[in-house]
Each structure stands twice: as C-alpha cells, then as structure tokens.
C-alpha positions as CSV (number, residue, x, y, z in Angstrom):
1,X,283.2,157.3,275.1
2,X,286.3,156.7,273.0
3,X,286.1,153.4,271.1
4,X,287.8,150.5,272.9
5,X,289.8,149.7,269.8
6,X,291.4,153.1,270.0
7,X,292.1,152.8,273.7
8,X,293.6,149.3,273.2
9,X,295.7,150.3,270.2
10,X,297.2,153.1,272.3
11,X,298.1,150.5,274.9
12,X,299.7,148.3,272.3
13,X,301.7,151.2,270.9
14,X,303.0,151.9,274.4
15,X,304.0,148.3,274.5
16,X,305.9,148.6,271.2
17,X,307.9,151.5,272.7
18,X,308.8,149.3,275.7
19,X,309.4,146.0,273.9
20,X,312.8,145.4,275.5
21,X,311.6,146.1,279.0
22,X,308.4,143.9,278.5
23,X,310.5,141.1,276.9
24,X,308.3,141.0,273.8
25,X,309.2,141.0,270.1
26,X,307.6,143.3,267.5
27,X,306.8,141.7,264.1
28,X,305.3,142.9,260.9
29,X,303.0,140.3,259.4
30,X,301.1,141.1,256.2
31,X,301.3,144.8,257.1
32,X,299.9,144.3,260.6
33,X,301.7,144.9,263.8
34,X,302.1,141.7,265.8
35,X,303.5,141.6,269.3
36,X,304.8,138.2,270.4
37,X,304.3,138.3,274.2
38,X,305.0,134.6,274.8
39,X,305.2,132.3,271.8
40,X,308.9,132.5,270.7
41,X,310.0,134.9,273.4
42,X,309.8,134.7,277.2
43,X,307.4,137.5,277.9
44,X,307.0,138.8,281.4
45,X,304.4,139.5,284.1
46,X,304.3,143.2,283.0
47,X,303.6,142.1,279.4
48,X,300.8,139.9,280.8
49,X,299.3,142.9,282.5
50,X,299.5,144.8,279.2
51,X,297.8,141.9,277.4
52,X,295.1,141.9,280.0
53,X,294.4,145.6,279.6
54,X,294.2,145.2,275.9
55,X,291.8,142.3,276.3
56,X,289.6,144.5,278.5
57,X,289.5,147.2,275.8
58,X,291.4,149.8,277.9
59,X,288.4,150.2,280.2
60,X,289.7,148.4,283.3
61,X,292.6,148.7,285.7
62,X,294.8,145.6,286.1
63,X,297.4,145.2,288.8
64,X,299.4,142.7,290.8
65,X,298.5,142.0,294.4
66,X,299.5,139.3,296.9
67,X,297.0,136.7,297.8
68,X,297.5,134.8,301.1
69,X,296.2,131.2,301.1
70,X,296.9,129.8,304.6
71,X,300.7,130.3,305.0
72,X,301.3,130.6,301.2
73,X,301.6,133.9,299.4
74,X,300.8,133.7,295.7
75,X,301.0,136.6,293.2
76,X,297.5,137.5,292.0
77,X,295.8,139.8,289.6
78,X,293.3,142.4,290.6
79,X,290.8,143.7,288.0
80,X,288.5,146.7,288.5
81,X,286.1,148.1,285.9
82,X,283.3,150.7,285.8
83,X,282.4,149.3,282.4
84,X,281.9,145.6,283.1
85,X,279.7,144.7,280.1
86,X,281.8,146.6,277.5
87,X,285.2,145.6,278.8
88,X,284.5,142.0,279.9
89,X,281.8,140.8,277.5
90,X,282.1,143.0,274.4
91,X,285.9,142.8,274.5
92,X,287.7,140.4,276.9
93,X,285.5,137.3,276.3
94,X,287.3,134.8,274.1
95,X,284.4,134.8,271.7
96,X,286.2,134.7,268.3
97,X,287.4,131.3,267.3
98,X,289.9,132.0,264.4
99,X,290.8,129.1,262.1
100,X,292.6,129.8,258.9
101,X,294.3,126.7,257.3
102,X,296.3,125.0,260.1
103,X,296.3,128.1,262.3
104,X,293.9,128.2,265.2
105,X,293.5,130.7,268.0
106,X,290.9,132.0,270.5
107,X,290.5,135.8,269.9
108,X,289.8,138.4,272.6
109,X,289.8,142.1,272.6
110,X,287.8,145.0,271.0
111,X,288.4,143.8,267.4
112,X,285.5,141.4,268.3
113,X,283.2,144.4,268.3
114,X,284.0,145.3,264.7
115,X,283.7,141.7,263.6
116,X,280.6,141.1,265.8
117,X,281.9,137.8,267.2
118,X,279.7,136.2,268.3
119,X,276.9,138.2,266.6
120,X,274.1,136.9,268.9
121,X,275.9,138.1,272.0
122,X,276.4,141.6,270.6
123,X,272.8,141.8,269.7
124,X,271.8,141.0,273.2
125,X,274.0,143.6,274.9
126,X,273.5,146.2,272.2
127,X,277.1,147.5,272.0
128,X,278.7,148.7,268.8
129,X,281.5,151.0,267.9
130,X,283.2,152.4,264.7
131,X,287.0,152.4,264.4
132,X,289.6,152.5,261.6
133,X,292.0,150.7,263.9
134,X,291.6,147.2,265.5
135,X,293.2,145.6,268.5
136,X,293.1,141.8,269.0
137,X,294.7,139.3,271.4
138,X,295.2,135.7,270.2
139,X,295.7,132.8,272.5
140,X,297.8,130.4,270.5
141,X,301.2,128.7,270.3
142,X,301.8,129.9,266.8
143,X,302.5,133.3,265.1
144,X,299.7,134.2,262.6
145,X,300.6,134.3,258.9
146,X,299.5,136.7,256.2
147,X,296.4,134.7,255.5
148,X,295.3,135.1,259.1
149,X,295.8,138.9,258.8
150,X,293.8,139.0,255.6
151,X,291.0,137.1,257.3
152,X,291.0,139.4,260.3
153,X,291.0,142.4,258.0
154,X,288.0,141.2,256.0
155,X,286.0,140.4,259.2
156,X,286.7,143.7,260.9
157,X,286.8,146.0,257.9
158,X,290.1,147.4,259.0
159,X,293.2,147.7,256.7
160,X,296.1,145.4,257.8
161,X,298.4,148.4,258.5
162,X,295.9,149.5,261.2
163,X,295.6,146.1,262.8
164,X,297.4,145.5,266.1
165,X,297.6,141.9,267.4
166,X,299.1,140.5,270.6
167,X,299.9,136.8,270.5
168,X,300.3,134.9,273.8
169,X,300.8,131.2,274.4
170,X,298.8,129.5,277.3
171,X,301.9,128.2,278.9
172,X,303.8,131.5,279.0
173,X,304.2,134.0,281.8
174,X,302.0,136.5,280.1
175,X,299.5,133.8,279.2
176,X,298.9,132.7,282.8
177,X,298.6,136.3,283.9
178,X,296.0,137.2,281.3
179,X,293.9,134.1,282.1
180,X,293.7,135.1,285.8
181,X,292.7,138.6,284.7
182,X,289.5,137.1,283.2
183,X,288.1,136.6,286.7
184,X,285.5,139.4,286.5
185,X,284.4,138.3,283.0
186,X,284.1,134.7,284.2
187,X,281.5,135.7,286.8
188,X,279.5,137.9,284.4
189,X,279.5,135.2,281.8
190,X,278.1,132.7,284.3
191,X,275.4,135.2,285.4
192,X,274.4,135.7,281.8
193,X,274.3,131.9,281.3
194,X,271.9,131.4,284.1
195,X,269.5,134.1,282.9
196,X,270.5,137.2,284.9
197,X,270.2,140.5,283.1
198,X,273.9,141.5,283.0
199,X,273.1,145.0,281.8
200,X,272.1,145.6,285.5
201,X,275.8,145.3,286.5
202,X,277.4,148.7,287.1
203,X,280.8,147.7,288.4
204,X,283.0,144.7,288.6
205,X,286.0,143.7,290.7
206,X,287.9,140.5,291.1
207,X,291.1,138.9,292.5
208,X,292.6,135.7,291.2
209,X,295.9,133.9,291.9
210,X,298.3,133.5,289.0
211,X,299.0,129.8,288.1
212,X,302.6,128.7,288.3
213,X,304.1,127.8,284.9
214,X,304.1,124.3,283.6
215,X,305.7,123.4,280.2
216,X,302.8,121.3,279.0
217,X,300.0,123.6,277.5
218,X,297.3,121.1,278.6
219,X,298.5,121.1,282.2
220,X,298.6,124.9,282.1
221,X,295.0,124.9,280.8
222,X,294.1,122.9,283.9
223,X,296.0,125.1,286.3
224,X,294.7,128.4,285.0
225,X,291.2,127.2,285.2
226,X,291.7,126.0,288.7
227,X,292.9,129.4,289.8
228,X,289.7,131.0,288.5
229,X,287.3,128.3,289.6
230,X,288.8,127.5,293.0
231,X,290.8,130.6,293.9
232,X,289.1,133.5,292.2
233,X,286.9,136.0,294.1
234,X,284.5,138.6,292.5
235,X,282.5,141.6,293.6
236,X,279.8,143.3,291.6
237,X,277.6,146.3,292.1
238,X,274.2,145.9,290.5
239,X,270.9,147.8,290.3
240,X,268.2,145.1,290.5
241,X,264.5,145.3,291.6
242,X,264.1,142.0,293.4
243,X,266.4,141.0,296.3
244,X,264.9,137.5,296.6
245,X,265.5,136.7,292.9
246,X,268.9,138.3,293.1
247,X,269.8,136.0,296.0
248,X,268.8,133.0,293.9
249,X,271.1,134.1,291.0
250,X,274.0,134.7,293.4
251,X,273.6,131.2,294.9
252,X,273.7,129.6,291.4
253,X,276.7,131.6,290.2
254,X,279.9,130.2,292.0
255,X,281.7,127.1,290.6
256,X,280.6,125.2,293.7
257,X,277.1,125.1,292.2
258,X,278.3,122.6,289.5
259,X,278.0,118.8,289.7
260,X,281.7,118.6,288.7
261,X,282.9,120.9,291.5
262,X,285.9,119.6,293.5
263,X,287.7,118.0,290.6
264,X,291.0,119.7,289.7
265,X,291.1,120.6,286.0
266,X,294.7,119.3,285.9
267,X,293.4,115.8,286.6
268,X,290.4,116.3,284.2
269,X,292.8,117.4,281.4
270,X,294.9,114.3,281.9
271,X,291.6,112.3,281.6
272,X,289.9,114.0,278.7
273,X,292.7,116.0,276.9
274,X,291.7,118.8,274.6
275,X,288.1,117.5,274.7
276,X,287.7,118.6,278.3
277,X,285.6,121.7,277.5
278,X,283.0,119.4,276.0
279,X,283.1,116.8,278.8
280,X,282.5,118.8,281.9
281,X,279.4,120.5,283.3
282,X,279.5,124.1,281.8
283,X,278.3,125.4,285.1
284,X,281.7,124.8,286.6
285,X,283.1,127.8,284.6
286,X,282.6,130.4,287.3
287,X,284.5,132.2,290.1
288,X,285.1,130.5,293.4
289,X,283.2,133.3,295.3
290,X,280.7,135.8,294.2
291,X,279.6,138.9,296.2
292,X,276.9,141.2,294.9
293,X,275.9,144.6,296.3
294,X,272.4,145.7,295.2
295,X,272.4,149.5,295.2
296,X,268.6,149.5,294.7
297,X,268.1,148.0,298.2
298,X,271.5,148.4,299.9
299,X,271.7,144.6,300.5
300,X,274.8,142.5,299.8
301,X,274.7,138.8,299.0
302,X,277.6,136.3,298.9
303,X,278.0,132.7,297.8
304,X,280.9,130.2,297.2
305,X,284.3,129.7,298.9
306,X,288.0,129.4,298.1
307,X,289.0,125.8,297.8
308,X,292.6,125.6,299.2
309,X,293.0,121.9,298.8
310,X,292.3,121.9,295.0
311,X,294.6,124.9,294.5
312,X,297.5,123.1,296.3
313,X,296.9,119.9,294.3
314,X,296.7,121.9,291.1
315,X,300.0,123.6,291.4
316,X,301.8,120.4,292.6
317,X,302.8,122.1,295.8
318,X,305.7,120.5,297.6
319,X,306.5,121.4,301.2
320,X,310.2,121.3,302.3
C-alpha cells in the first residue's frame, strides 16, 4: 500500500492548484508549504472536505449528503473507508498535541505515523510507514511559525521543504466540516477505549450533520461535539468470534451510555470553558448510534439513537 503521507501530500498539492476555487491561501513558512484553510481566510465546504481527506490519509471517501431531522434538512458529511484503523486511528485521530512557545495546535494526519504520536497507540495497532514527505493538519487559530516547522521536521525526520501542513480554525467553515468527518474515528476510538479489539474492524461508514458556524470558538467546540454525539451515525463491518460479547461492546459504545448524556456541549462549554474535556465523563465521546455487522456470524447489532432535541438546542434553532 502506498504510504498515507504520499497519498495525503498528493491531495494537498491538488488543493494548492485549486487555491482560489477552495478559498484558501498558500504560504511558505520555514521552507514548508502551509495551506490556510480557515484562519485568516474564509475557507469553504470544499476545502473542509479536502482537509478531511488529508486527515484520513487519503484512504477514505468524504462527501456531502443531506440529513433530514424531522422537517429540517442539514448538510452532513458521509465518510466511507476500507482501511478504518489506518485512516482513522493511525492518521485522523488528533493524537499529536503540538506546543512550541506560545503556539498550540492539535495535530492530525499521517505525519503522526512518522512521529509516532502517541507512541503507545501505534505500538498497539502495529502500523508504520516510511516517507520522505509528511502531511499534517493543525486545528488552531494561528499560523505556525518557523520554530513550529523545525519542531515538526525534527519529530518526523522530514526536511521542511517536504512538509505540507493544512491549518484550520475550529470556528471556520472548513473546521466544522472536518470535525463532522471524524464520525467513524469517534466510534472506533470509543470501541478501543472500552476494550474491543479494533483490529477486527474491516470497514467503517458514518454520517454526521455539519454544525452551523458561530463566531465564538468555544461555542463551536460545543456545537461540533453535539453533532457527533447526538446526531452522528456509524456502521462497521467486523470479524469477531463471539456475538454475545460483541453485543455487549455495541451496547456500551454510543454516547447514550455515558452518565453525562443529554447535556448539550454548548451549555457545558459555557459552564466549564476550555477545561470541559477534563470535566465530563470521557464515555460521552462517541457517536449517537452504532451499528455493527459481524461477518463471522452474519448478525447485525445496533445501539443508541439520534437526539433531535439536543441538536436543535445546540444550533440555537429559531422557527419563523
């Protein structure tokens, strides 16, 4: 299989050629190619789809789809991957916390493989690759400086001229799209957290509504999480030897299994601020619904449900 870094770099190069159409800006920082997809520029839904594909290491399809919730149609992201562990866990997971001086960002994308961030996770899934190019997505409200590029270069072993970085702010159009595109990864991460052997997962699919934009980054954090936890649906194909045990895992996976279920993240953000991730039950971070087809037995299990009331509250829906 071609290294995800190579696949993702090719996607970024295509984005560079379509910078005007995608409403992004191309920068050179310390020799690295940096695409601003929503920090100082407006960005777009299409650039958000590009960001999502890069996050997934070029091993997943990402597309727009309508999602009907009662009488309301919301744009949603559909993700499909035949490489769920590689694309979602080895690449898309925001597992690299980058802090250089006053700069901070959560890093996603296949450059994590080269840096082995976090190392323990890569040891558990056993995925590695070699590449003289690196692709990284940074969730941040600031453009990285030369010191950040030097740090990324030292951690990945890739020369700055071969580093390609996409920067996206949480409260941008591309930012909200790429968070919703994490729906399949969110379910796999929860399954891993509760002890399921995620290497049994052969295919992943998910649909998640895109959160409407709010100018406050903290409110956007709340809205984007609400879309995943209360509006996101996932479907997995697994090969697992024990249906009874699999049913138990499926029942424990949706966000509704958490003691904090039912509370809009928008309200929790107002209460806890940036400390919210450390204040809530970690079991809440999961899709609203999980469906699993076990190809070893032919049986299919489903748990969870879409919570329409929380979604409406989260997006401050006004009826006229």
